[in-house]
N, CA, C, O and the ligand as a Tripos MOL2 file, in Angstrom:
@<TRIPOS>MOLECULE
protein
  273   271    69     0     0
PROTEIN
NO_CHARGES

@<TRIPOS>ATOM
      1 N         178.1700  152.3040  230.6620 N.3       1 MET1
      2 CA        177.3990  153.4920  231.1090 C.3       1 MET1
      3 C         178.2310  154.7630  230.8930 C.2       1 MET1
      4 O         177.6890  155.8660  230.9710 O.2       1 MET1
      5 N         179.5170  154.6310  230.6280 N.am      2 SER2
      6 CA        180.3000  155.7950  230.4700 C.3       2 SER2
      7 C         180.1690  156.3700  229.0500 C.2       2 SER2
      8 O         180.5950  157.4890  228.7660 O.2       2 SER2
      9 N         179.5890  155.5910  228.2120 N.am      3 GLU3
     10 CA        179.4660  156.0190  226.7680 C.3       3 GLU3
     11 C         177.9910  156.5460  226.5140 C.2       3 GLU3
     12 O         177.4370  156.4030  225.4240 O.2       3 GLU3
     13 N         177.4450  157.1170  227.5150 N.am      4 GLU4
     14 CA        176.0880  157.5880  227.3580 C.3       4 GLU4
     15 C         175.9540  158.4870  226.1550 C.2       4 GLU4
     16 O         176.7670  159.3880  225.9480 O.2       4 GLU4
     17 N         174.9430  158.2470  225.3710 N.am      5 GLY5
     18 CA        174.7250  159.1100  224.1690 C.3       5 GLY5
     19 C         175.2560  158.4650  222.9140 C.2       5 GLY5
     20 O         174.7940  158.7690  221.8140 O.2       5 GLY5
     21 N         176.2350  157.5670  223.0650 N.am      6 GLU6
     22 CA        176.7370  156.9600  221.8810 C.3       6 GLU6
     23 C         176.0180  155.6410  221.6910 C.2       6 GLU6
     24 O         176.0310  154.8100  222.5990 O.2       6 GLU6
     25 N         175.3820  155.4120  220.5320 N.am      7 PRO7
     26 CA        174.6500  154.1920  220.3220 C.3       7 PRO7
     27 C         175.5440  152.9830  220.2460 C.2       7 PRO7
     28 O         176.6610  153.0260  219.7310 O.2       7 PRO7
     29 N         175.0000  151.8790  220.7900 N.am      8 THR8
     30 CA        175.7470  150.5970  220.6790 C.3       8 THR8
     31 C         174.9900  149.6280  219.8050 C.2       8 THR8
     32 O         173.7680  149.7300  219.6970 O.2       8 THR8
     33 N         175.6370  148.7410  219.2110 N.am      9 VAL9
     34 CA        175.0930  147.6340  218.3920 C.3       9 VAL9
     35 C         175.6130  146.3310  218.8760 C.2       9 VAL9
     36 O         176.7290  146.2640  219.3920 O.2       9 VAL9
     37 N         174.8410  145.2870  218.7290 N.am     10 PRO10
     38 CA        175.2660  143.9850  219.1570 C.3      10 PRO10
     39 C         176.1920  143.3450  218.0870 C.2      10 PRO10
     40 O         175.7990  143.2000  216.9300 O.2      10 PRO10
     41 N         177.3820  142.9800  218.4790 N.am     11 VAL11
     42 CA        178.2380  142.1920  217.6460 C.3      11 VAL11
     43 C         178.1530  140.7370  218.0210 C.2      11 VAL11
     44 O         178.4760  140.3580  219.1460 O.2      11 VAL11
     45 N         177.7300  139.9360  217.1030 N.am     12 VAL12
     46 CA        177.5470  138.5360  217.4290 C.3      12 VAL12
     47 C         178.5660  137.6640  216.7120 C.2      12 VAL12
     48 O         178.9500  137.9430  215.5770 O.2      12 VAL12
     49 N         179.0010  136.5960  217.3940 N.am     13 CYS13
     50 CA        179.8640  135.6250  216.8240 C.3      13 CYS13
     51 C         179.2640  134.2510  217.0460 C.2      13 CYS13
     52 O         179.2490  133.7390  218.1650 O.2      13 CYS13
     53 N         178.7570  133.6460  215.9430 N.am     14 GLU14
     54 CA        178.1410  132.3460  216.1620 C.3      14 GLU14
     55 C         179.1450  131.2950  216.5280 C.2      14 GLU14
     56 O         178.8480  130.3680  217.2830 O.2      14 GLU14
     57 N         180.3240  131.4360  215.9970 N.am     15 ALA15
     58 CA        181.4080  130.4390  216.2880 C.3      15 ALA15
     59 C         181.7070  130.4240  217.7650 C.2      15 ALA15
     60 O         181.9260  129.3410  218.3070 O.2      15 ALA15
     61 N         181.7320  131.4920  218.4240 N.am     16 CYS16
     62 CA        182.0830  131.6800  219.8110 C.3      16 CYS16
     63 C         180.8100  131.6490  220.7200 C.2      16 CYS16
     64 O         180.8700  131.5130  221.9420 O.2      16 CYS16
     65 N         179.6470  131.7900  220.0050 N.am     17 GLU17
     66 CA        178.3940  131.9450  220.7030 C.3      17 GLU17
     67 C         178.4050  133.1050  221.6800 C.2      17 GLU17
     68 O         177.9100  132.9710  222.7990 O.2      17 GLU17
     69 N         178.9600  134.2410  221.2790 N.am     18 THR18
     70 CA        179.0110  135.3880  222.0600 C.3      18 THR18
     71 C         178.2650  136.5860  221.4180 C.2      18 THR18
     72 O         178.1560  136.6910  220.1960 O.2      18 THR18
     73 N         177.7880  137.4300  222.2440 N.am     19 GLU19
     74 CA        177.1690  138.7150  221.7580 C.3      19 GLU19
     75 C         177.7110  139.7870  222.6360 C.2      19 GLU19
     76 O         177.6750  139.6890  223.8630 O.2      19 GLU19
     77 N         178.2360  140.8600  221.9790 N.am     20 THR20
     78 CA        178.8240  141.9530  222.7260 C.3      20 THR20
     79 C         178.2560  143.3120  222.2560 C.2      20 THR20
     80 O         178.1960  143.5490  221.0500 O.2      20 THR20
     81 N         177.8650  144.1550  223.1150 N.am     21 ALA21
     82 CA        177.4070  145.4600  222.7530 C.3      21 ALA21
     83 C         178.6200  146.3940  222.5560 C.2      21 ALA21
     84 O         179.4230  146.5870  223.4680 O.2      21 ALA21
     85 N         178.7250  146.9360  221.4090 N.am     22 VAL22
     86 CA        179.8570  147.7500  221.0690 C.3      22 VAL22
     87 C         179.4300  149.1040  220.5350 C.2      22 VAL22
     88 O         178.4740  149.1570  219.7610 O.2      22 VAL22
     89 N         180.0620  150.1770  220.8920 N.am     23 THR23
     90 CA        179.6980  151.4670  220.3570 C.3      23 THR23
     91 C         179.9460  151.5320  218.8390 C.2      23 THR23
     92 O         180.8230  150.8400  218.3230 O.2      23 THR23
     93 N         179.2170  152.3150  218.1700 N.am     24 LEU24
     94 CA        179.2970  152.3750  216.6850 C.3      24 LEU24
     95 C         180.7690  152.6440  216.2530 C.2      24 LEU24
     96 O         181.2510  152.0630  215.2800 O.2      24 LEU24
     97 N         181.4310  153.4900  216.9590 N.am     25 SER25
     98 CA        182.7710  153.8820  216.5150 C.3      25 SER25
     99 C         183.7830  152.7390  216.7320 C.2      25 SER25
    100 O         184.9050  152.7880  216.2280 O.2      25 SER25
    101 N         183.3630  151.7120  217.4920 N.am     26 GLU26
    102 CA        184.3410  150.6470  217.7410 C.3      26 GLU26
    103 C         183.9810  149.3420  217.0140 C.2      26 GLU26
    104 O         184.7040  148.3500  217.0990 O.2      26 GLU26
    105 N         182.8450  149.3690  216.2970 N.am     27 VAL27
    106 CA        182.3490  148.0930  215.7330 C.3      27 VAL27
    107 C         183.4200  147.5000  214.7410 C.2      27 VAL27
    108 O         183.8290  146.3450  214.8540 O.2      27 VAL27
    109 N         183.8150  148.3080  213.8300 N.am     28 ALA28
    110 CA        184.7740  147.8130  212.7650 C.3      28 ALA28
    111 C         185.9730  147.2090  213.4220 C.2      28 ALA28
    112 O         186.3670  146.0830  213.1170 O.2      28 ALA28
    113 N         186.5490  147.9510  214.3170 N.am     29 GLU29
    114 CA        187.8100  147.5250  214.9920 C.3      29 GLU29
    115 C         187.5850  146.2490  215.7990 C.2      29 GLU29
    116 O         188.4150  145.3390  215.8030 O.2      29 GLU29
    117 N         186.4260  146.2050  216.4930 N.am     30 THR30
    118 CA        186.1670  145.0390  217.3790 C.3      30 THR30
    119 C         185.9480  143.8110  216.4650 C.2      30 THR30
    120 O         186.4810  142.7410  216.7570 O.2      30 THR30
    121 N         185.2400  143.9320  215.4560 N.am     31 VAL31
    122 CA        184.9720  142.7680  214.5910 C.3      31 VAL31
    123 C         186.3480  142.2910  213.9280 C.2      31 VAL31
    124 O         186.6760  141.1040  213.8990 O.2      31 VAL31
    125 N         187.0740  143.2670  213.4300 N.am     32 THR32
    126 CA        188.3250  142.8510  212.7620 C.3      32 THR32
    127 C         189.3070  142.2040  213.7640 C.2      32 THR32
    128 O         189.9430  141.1950  213.4580 O.2      32 THR32
    129 N         189.4150  142.7900  214.9400 N.am     33 SER33
    130 CA        190.3970  142.2050  215.8630 C.3      33 SER33
    131 C         189.9070  140.8860  216.4130 C.2      33 SER33
    132 O         190.6920  139.9670  216.6500 O.2      33 SER33
    133 N         188.6070  140.7980  216.6150 N.am     34 HIS34
    134 CA        188.0830  139.5060  217.0520 C.3      34 HIS34
    135 C         188.3590  138.3250  216.0320 C.2      34 HIS34
    136 O         188.8360  137.2400  216.3670 O.2      34 HIS34
    137 N         188.0140  138.6620  214.8020 N.am     35 ASN35
    138 CA        188.2370  137.6340  213.7570 C.3      35 ASN35
    139 C         189.7170  137.3330  213.5550 C.2      35 ASN35
    140 O         190.1120  136.2070  213.2530 O.2      35 ASN35
    141 N         190.5390  138.4010  213.7350 N.am     36 ASP36
    142 CA        191.9620  138.2440  213.5520 C.3      36 ASP36
    143 C         192.4980  137.3590  214.6290 C.2      36 ASP36
    144 O         193.2860  136.4520  214.3600 O.2      36 ASP36
    145 N         192.0850  137.6040  215.8530 N.am     37 ARG37
    146 CA        192.6440  136.9380  217.0260 C.3      37 ARG37
    147 C         192.1550  135.5080  217.1490 C.2      37 ARG37
    148 O         192.9110  134.5770  217.4250 O.2      37 ARG37
    149 N         190.8540  135.3790  216.9310 N.am     38 LEU38
    150 CA        190.2380  134.1060  217.2760 C.3      38 LEU38
    151 C         189.9290  133.1840  216.0750 C.2      38 LEU38
    152 O         189.7880  131.9710  216.2260 O.2      38 LEU38
    153 N         189.8280  133.8000  214.8800 N.am     39 HIS39
    154 CA        189.4540  133.0510  213.7500 C.3      39 HIS39
    155 C         190.3400  133.1660  212.5590 C.2      39 HIS39
    156 O         189.9170  132.8880  211.4370 O.2      39 HIS39
    157 N         191.6020  133.5850  212.7820 N.am     40 ASP40
    158 CA        192.5350  133.5380  211.7590 C.3      40 ASP40
    159 C         192.1680  134.4660  210.5930 C.2      40 ASP40
    160 O         192.5840  134.2420  209.4560 O.2      40 ASP40
    161 N         191.3850  135.5110  210.8910 N.am     41 GLY41
    162 CA        191.0130  136.4280  209.8950 C.3      41 GLY41
    163 C         189.7090  136.0530  209.1920 C.2      41 GLY41
    164 O         189.2320  136.8180  208.3540 O.2      41 GLY41
    165 N         189.1150  134.8920  209.5100 N.am     42 ALA42
    166 CA        187.8350  134.5080  208.9020 C.3      42 ALA42
    167 C         186.7420  135.4290  209.4040 C.2      42 ALA42
    168 O         186.7930  135.9360  210.5250 O.2      42 ALA42
    169 N         185.7550  135.6330  208.5520 N.am     43 GLU43
    170 CA        184.6710  136.6060  208.9580 C.3      43 GLU43
    171 C         183.6030  135.8350  209.7160 C.2      43 GLU43
    172 O         182.5500  135.4920  209.1780 O.2      43 GLU43
    173 N         183.9180  135.5620  211.0320 N.am     44 GLU44
    174 CA        182.9560  134.8590  211.8370 C.3      44 GLU44
    175 C         182.0700  135.8680  212.5940 C.2      44 GLU44
    176 O         180.8430  135.7900  212.5510 O.2      44 GLU44
    177 N         182.7220  136.8090  213.2840 N.am     45 ALA45
    178 CA        181.9330  137.7520  214.0070 C.3      45 ALA45
    179 C         181.4470  138.8640  213.1360 C.2      45 ALA45
    180 O         182.0780  139.1820  212.1280 O.2      45 ALA45
    181 N         180.3230  139.4750  213.5000 N.am     46 GLY46
    182 CA        179.7560  140.5890  212.7000 C.3      46 GLY46
    183 C         178.6000  141.2080  213.4400 C.2      46 GLY46
    184 O         178.1980  140.7330  214.5010 O.2      46 GLY46
    185 N         178.0670  142.2750  212.8730 N.am     47 VAL47
    186 CA        176.9490  142.9670  213.4830 C.3      47 VAL47
    187 C         175.7040  142.0340  213.2150 C.2      47 VAL47
    188 O         175.5250  141.4130  212.1670 O.2      47 VAL47
    189 N         174.9010  142.0260  214.2740 N.am     48 ASP48
    190 CA        173.6730  141.2680  214.2330 C.3      48 ASP48
    191 C         172.9590  141.5280  212.8710 C.2      48 ASP48
    192 O         172.6310  142.6720  212.5560 O.2      48 ASP48
    193 N         172.7330  140.5000  212.1010 N.am     49 PRO49
    194 CA        172.1570  140.6490  210.7470 C.3      49 PRO49
    195 C         170.8630  141.4380  210.7720 C.2      49 PRO49
    196 O         170.5700  142.2310  209.8780 O.2      49 PRO49
    197 N         170.1060  141.1960  211.8180 N.am     50 ALA50
    198 CA        168.8040  141.8620  211.9210 C.3      50 ALA50
    199 C         168.9630  143.3720  212.0850 C.2      50 ALA50
    200 O         168.0380  144.1320  211.7980 O.2      50 ALA50
    201 N         170.1020  143.7900  212.5320 N.am     51 LEU51
    202 CA        170.3240  145.2110  212.7120 C.3      51 LEU51
    203 C         171.1880  145.8250  211.6410 C.2      51 LEU51
    204 O         171.3300  147.0440  211.5410 O.2      51 LEU51
    205 N         171.7530  144.9630  210.8570 N.am     52 ALA52
    206 CA        172.7350  145.4820  209.8210 C.3      52 ALA52
    207 C         172.1510  146.4390  208.8990 C.2      52 ALA52
    208 O         172.7850  147.4430  208.5760 O.2      52 ALA52
    209 N         170.9090  146.1840  208.4230 N.am     53 ASP53
    210 CA        170.2740  147.1270  207.5020 C.3      53 ASP53
    211 C         169.9830  148.3890  208.2110 C.2      53 ASP53
    212 O         170.2750  149.4660  207.6920 O.2      53 ASP53
    213 N         169.4190  148.3130  209.3780 N.am     54 GLN54
    214 CA        169.1620  149.4540  210.1930 C.3      54 GLN54
    215 C         170.3990  150.3190  210.4260 C.2      54 GLN54
    216 O         170.4040  151.5440  210.3110 O.2      54 GLN54
    217 N         171.4580  149.5580  210.7690 N.am     55 LEU55
    218 CA        172.7290  150.2320  211.0800 C.3      55 LEU55
    219 C         173.2510  150.9690  209.8900 C.2      55 LEU55
    220 O         173.7610  152.0820  210.0220 O.2      55 LEU55
    221 N         173.1350  150.3610  208.6960 N.am     56 ALA56
    222 CA        173.6000  151.0190  207.4750 C.3      56 ALA56
    223 C         172.9440  152.3660  207.3570 C.2      56 ALA56
    224 O         173.5980  153.3540  207.0230 O.2      56 ALA56
    225 N         171.6090  152.4200  207.6390 N.am     57 ASP57
    226 CA        170.8890  153.6250  207.5190 C.3      57 ASP57
    227 C         171.4490  154.6540  208.5520 C.2      57 ASP57
    228 O         171.7230  155.8060  208.2170 O.2      57 ASP57
    229 N         171.5980  154.2060  209.7680 N.am     58 VAL58
    230 CA        172.0650  155.0400  210.8520 C.3      58 VAL58
    231 C         173.4340  155.6560  210.4750 C.2      58 VAL58
    232 O         173.6670  156.8590  210.5880 O.2      58 VAL58
    233 N         174.3070  154.7600  210.0260 N.am     59 VAL59
    234 CA        175.6910  155.2160  209.6870 C.3      59 VAL59
    235 C         175.6500  156.2020  208.5460 C.2      59 VAL59
    236 O         176.3260  157.2310  208.5730 O.2      59 VAL59
    237 N         174.8570  155.8870  207.5480 N.am     60 ALA60
    238 CA        174.7290  156.7710  206.3830 C.3      60 ALA60
    239 C         174.2100  158.1550  206.8380 C.2      60 ALA60
    240 O         174.6960  159.2050  206.4190 O.2      60 ALA60
    241 N         173.2130  158.0880  207.7020 N.am     61 GLU61
    242 CA        172.6610  159.3370  208.1990 C.3      61 GLU61
    243 C         173.7670  160.0820  209.0510 C.2      61 GLU61
    244 O         173.9620  161.2940  208.9580 O.2      61 GLU61
    245 N         174.4010  159.3250  209.8060 N.am     62 ASP62
    246 CA        175.4850  159.8890  210.7220 C.3      62 ASP62
    247 C         176.5410  160.6290  209.7930 C.2      62 ASP62
    248 O         177.0080  161.7220  210.1130 O.2      62 ASP62
    249 N         176.8550  160.0330  208.7370 N.am     63 MET63
    250 CA        177.8510  160.6230  207.8270 C.3      63 MET63
    251 C         177.3560  161.6900  206.9070 C.2      63 MET63
    252 O         178.0950  162.3090  206.1410 O.2      63 MET63
    253 N         175.9860  161.8860  207.0280 N.am     64 GLY64
    254 CA        175.4050  162.9410  206.2660 C.3      64 GLY64
    255 C         175.1190  162.4890  204.7470 C.2      64 GLY64
    256 O         174.8660  163.3080  203.8630 O.2      64 GLY64
    257 N         175.1830  161.1910  204.5510 N.am     65 LEU65
    258 CA        174.9880  160.7240  203.1870 C.3      65 LEU65
    259 C         173.5230  160.8200  202.6920 C.2      65 LEU65
    260 O         173.2190  160.8180  201.4990 O.2      65 LEU65
    261 N         172.6440  160.9050  203.7170 N.am     66 LEU66
    262 CA        171.2190  160.9930  203.3700 C.3      66 LEU66
    263 C         170.7500  162.4030  203.2790 C.2      66 LEU66
    264 O         169.5800  162.6490  202.9840 O.2      66 LEU66
    265 N         171.6190  163.3340  203.5230 N.am     67 GLU67
    266 CA        171.1800  164.7550  203.5110 C.3      67 GLU67
    267 C         171.6800  165.4030  202.2780 C.2      67 GLU67
    268 O         172.6830  164.9720  201.7100 O.2      67 GLU67
    269 N         171.0120  166.4290  201.8430 N.am     68 GLU68
    270 CA        171.4980  167.1850  200.7110 C.3      68 GLU68
    271 C         172.6990  167.9830  201.0690 C.2      68 GLU68
    272 O         173.2470  168.6890  200.2230 O.2      68 GLU68
    273 ZN        184.3920  134.4010  217.4950 Zn       69 ZN69
@<TRIPOS>BOND
     1     1     2 1
     2     2     3 1
     3     3     4 2
     4     3     5 am
     5     5     6 1
     6     6     7 1
     7     7     8 2
     8     7     9 am
     9     9    10 1
    10    10    11 1
    11    11    12 2
    12    11    13 am
    13    13    14 1
    14    14    15 1
    15    15    16 2
    16    15    17 am
    17    17    18 1
    18    18    19 1
    19    19    20 2
    20    19    21 am
    21    21    22 1
    22    22    23 1
    23    23    24 2
    24    23    25 am
    25    25    26 1
    26    26    27 1
    27    27    28 2
    28    27    29 am
    29    29    30 1
    30    30    31 1
    31    31    32 2
    32    31    33 am
    33    33    34 1
    34    34    35 1
    35    35    36 2
    36    35    37 am
    37    37    38 1
    38    38    39 1
    39    39    40 2
    40    39    41 am
    41    41    42 1
    42    42    43 1
    43    43    44 2
    44    43    45 am
    45    45    46 1
    46    46    47 1
    47    47    48 2
    48    47    49 am
    49    49    50 1
    50    50    51 1
    51    51    52 2
    52    51    53 am
    53    53    54 1
    54    54    55 1
    55    55    56 2
    56    55    57 am
    57    57    58 1
    58    58    59 1
    59    59    60 2
    60    59    61 am
    61    61    62 1
    62    62    63 1
    63    63    64 2
    64    63    65 am
    65    65    66 1
    66    66    67 1
    67    67    68 2
    68    67    69 am
    69    69    70 1
    70    70    71 1
    71    71    72 2
    72    71    73 am
    73    73    74 1
    74    74    75 1
    75    75    76 2
    76    75    77 am
    77    77    78 1
    78    78    79 1
    79    79    80 2
    80    79    81 am
    81    81    82 1
    82    82    83 1
    83    83    84 2
    84    83    85 am
    85    85    86 1
    86    86    87 1
    87    87    88 2
    88    87    89 am
    89    89    90 1
    90    90    91 1
    91    91    92 2
    92    91    93 am
    93    93    94 1
    94    94    95 1
    95    95    96 2
    96    95    97 am
    97    97    98 1
    98    98    99 1
    99    99   100 2
   100    99   101 am
   101   101   102 1
   102   102   103 1
   103   103   104 2
   104   103   105 am
   105   105   106 1
   106   106   107 1
   107   107   108 2
   108   107   109 am
   109   109   110 1
   110   110   111 1
   111   111   112 2
   112   111   113 am
   113   113   114 1
   114   114   115 1
   115   115   116 2
   116   115   117 am
   117   117   118 1
   118   118   119 1
   119   119   120 2
   120   119   121 am
   121   121   122 1
   122   122   123 1
   123   123   124 2
   124   123   125 am
   125   125   126 1
   126   126   127 1
   127   127   128 2
   128   127   129 am
   129   129   130 1
   130   130   131 1
   131   131   132 2
   132   131   133 am
   133   133   134 1
   134   134   135 1
   135   135   136 2
   136   135   137 am
   137   137   138 1
   138   138   139 1
   139   139   140 2
   140   139   141 am
   141   141   142 1
   142   142   143 1
   143   143   144 2
   144   143   145 am
   145   145   146 1
   146   146   147 1
   147   147   148 2
   148   147   149 am
   149   149   150 1
   150   150   151 1
   151   151   152 2
   152   151   153 am
   153   153   154 1
   154   154   155 1
   155   155   156 2
   156   155   157 am
   157   157   158 1
   158   158   159 1
   159   159   160 2
   160   159   161 am
   161   161   162 1
   162   162   163 1
   163   163   164 2
   164   163   165 am
   165   165   166 1
   166   166   167 1
   167   167   168 2
   168   167   169 am
   169   169   170 1
   170   170   171 1
   171   171   172 2
   172   171   173 am
   173   173   174 1
   174   174   175 1
   175   175   176 2
   176   175   177 am
   177   177   178 1
   178   178   179 1
   179   179   180 2
   180   179   181 am
   181   181   182 1
   182   182   183 1
   183   183   184 2
   184   183   185 am
   185   185   186 1
   186   186   187 1
   187   187   188 2
   188   187   189 am
   189   189   190 1
   190   190   191 1
   191   191   192 2
   192   191   193 am
   193   193   194 1
   194   194   195 1
   195   195   196 2
   196   195   197 am
   197   197   198 1
   198   198   199 1
   199   199   200 2
   200   199   201 am
   201   201   202 1
   202   202   203 1
   203   203   204 2
   204   203   205 am
   205   205   206 1
   206   206   207 1
   207   207   208 2
   208   207   209 am
   209   209   210 1
   210   210   211 1
   211   211   212 2
   212   211   213 am
   213   213   214 1
   214   214   215 1
   215   215   216 2
   216   215   217 am
   217   217   218 1
   218   218   219 1
   219   219   220 2
   220   219   221 am
   221   221   222 1
   222   222   223 1
   223   223   224 2
   224   223   225 am
   225   225   226 1
   226   226   227 1
   227   227   228 2
   228   227   229 am
   229   229   230 1
   230   230   231 1
   231   231   232 2
   232   231   233 am
   233   233   234 1
   234   234   235 1
   235   235   236 2
   236   235   237 am
   237   237   238 1
   238   238   239 1
   239   239   240 2
   240   239   241 am
   241   241   242 1
   242   242   243 1
   243   243   244 2
   244   243   245 am
   245   245   246 1
   246   246   247 1
   247   247   248 2
   248   247   249 am
   249   249   250 1
   250   250   251 1
   251   251   252 2
   252   251   253 am
   253   253   254 1
   254   254   255 1
   255   255   256 2
   256   255   257 am
   257   257   258 1
   258   258   259 1
   259   259   260 2
   260   259   261 am
   261   261   262 1
   262   262   263 1
   263   263   264 2
   264   263   265 am
   265   265   266 1
   266   266   267 1
   267   267   268 2
   268   267   269 am
   269   269   270 1
   270   270   271 1
   271   271   272 2
@<TRIPOS>SUBSTRUCTURE
     1 MET1         2 RESIDUE 1 A MET
     2 SER2         6 RESIDUE 1 A SER
     3 GLU3        10 RESIDUE 1 A GLU
     4 GLU4        14 RESIDUE 1 A GLU
     5 GLY5        18 RESIDUE 1 A GLY
     6 GLU6        22 RESIDUE 1 A GLU
     7 PRO7        26 RESIDUE 1 A PRO
     8 THR8        30 RESIDUE 1 A THR
     9 VAL9        34 RESIDUE 1 A VAL
    10 PRO10       38 RESIDUE 1 A PRO
    11 VAL11       42 RESIDUE 1 A VAL
    12 VAL12       46 RESIDUE 1 A VAL
    13 CYS13       50 RESIDUE 1 A CYS
    14 GLU14       54 RESIDUE 1 A GLU
    15 ALA15       58 RESIDUE 1 A ALA
    16 CYS16       62 RESIDUE 1 A CYS
    17 GLU17       66 RESIDUE 1 A GLU
    18 THR18       70 RESIDUE 1 A THR
    19 GLU19       74 RESIDUE 1 A GLU
    20 THR20       78 RESIDUE 1 A THR
    21 ALA21       82 RESIDUE 1 A ALA
    22 VAL22       86 RESIDUE 1 A VAL
    23 THR23       90 RESIDUE 1 A THR
    24 LEU24       94 RESIDUE 1 A LEU
    25 SER25       98 RESIDUE 1 A SER
    26 GLU26      102 RESIDUE 1 A GLU
    27 VAL27      106 RESIDUE 1 A VAL
    28 ALA28      110 RESIDUE 1 A ALA
    29 GLU29      114 RESIDUE 1 A GLU
    30 THR30      118 RESIDUE 1 A THR
    31 VAL31      122 RESIDUE 1 A VAL
    32 THR32      126 RESIDUE 1 A THR
    33 SER33      130 RESIDUE 1 A SER
    34 HIS34      134 RESIDUE 1 A HIS
    35 ASN35      138 RESIDUE 1 A ASN
    36 ASP36      142 RESIDUE 1 A ASP
    37 ARG37      146 RESIDUE 1 A ARG
    38 LEU38      150 RESIDUE 1 A LEU
    39 HIS39      154 RESIDUE 1 A HIS
    40 ASP40      158 RESIDUE 1 A ASP
    41 GLY41      162 RESIDUE 1 A GLY
    42 ALA42      166 RESIDUE 1 A ALA
    43 GLU43      170 RESIDUE 1 A GLU
    44 GLU44      174 RESIDUE 1 A GLU
    45 ALA45      178 RESIDUE 1 A ALA
    46 GLY46      182 RESIDUE 1 A GLY
    47 VAL47      186 RESIDUE 1 A VAL
    48 ASP48      190 RESIDUE 1 A ASP
    49 PRO49      194 RESIDUE 1 A PRO
    50 ALA50      198 RESIDUE 1 A ALA
    51 LEU51      202 RESIDUE 1 A LEU
    52 ALA52      206 RESIDUE 1 A ALA
    53 ASP53      210 RESIDUE 1 A ASP
    54 GLN54      214 RESIDUE 1 A GLN
    55 LEU55      218 RESIDUE 1 A LEU
    56 ALA56      222 RESIDUE 1 A ALA
    57 ASP57      226 RESIDUE 1 A ASP
    58 VAL58      230 RESIDUE 1 A VAL
    59 VAL59      234 RESIDUE 1 A VAL
    60 ALA60      238 RESIDUE 1 A ALA
    61 GLU61      242 RESIDUE 1 A GLU
    62 ASP62      246 RESIDUE 1 A ASP
    63 MET63      250 RESIDUE 1 A MET
    64 GLY64      254 RESIDUE 1 A GLY
    65 LEU65      258 RESIDUE 1 A LEU
    66 LEU66      262 RESIDUE 1 A LEU
    67 GLU67      266 RESIDUE 1 A GLU
    68 GLU68      270 RESIDUE 1 A GLU
    69 ZN69       273 GROUP 0 **** ****
């Protein structure tokens, strides 16, 4: 609740059967450190695939890549 205004995305790890809501700015770090710590660097955890496409758009928009 302290991060009001910042969108969160679900990071899921099928290997751990966990789902965690993470703010956009922390997704990359969270995924990397989770996989590092728990899966020896294997790419187990990641953004919910159903949202990945959507997220790509949001991030691109956020970075101004979709604007002239
Ligand atoms: Zn995991």
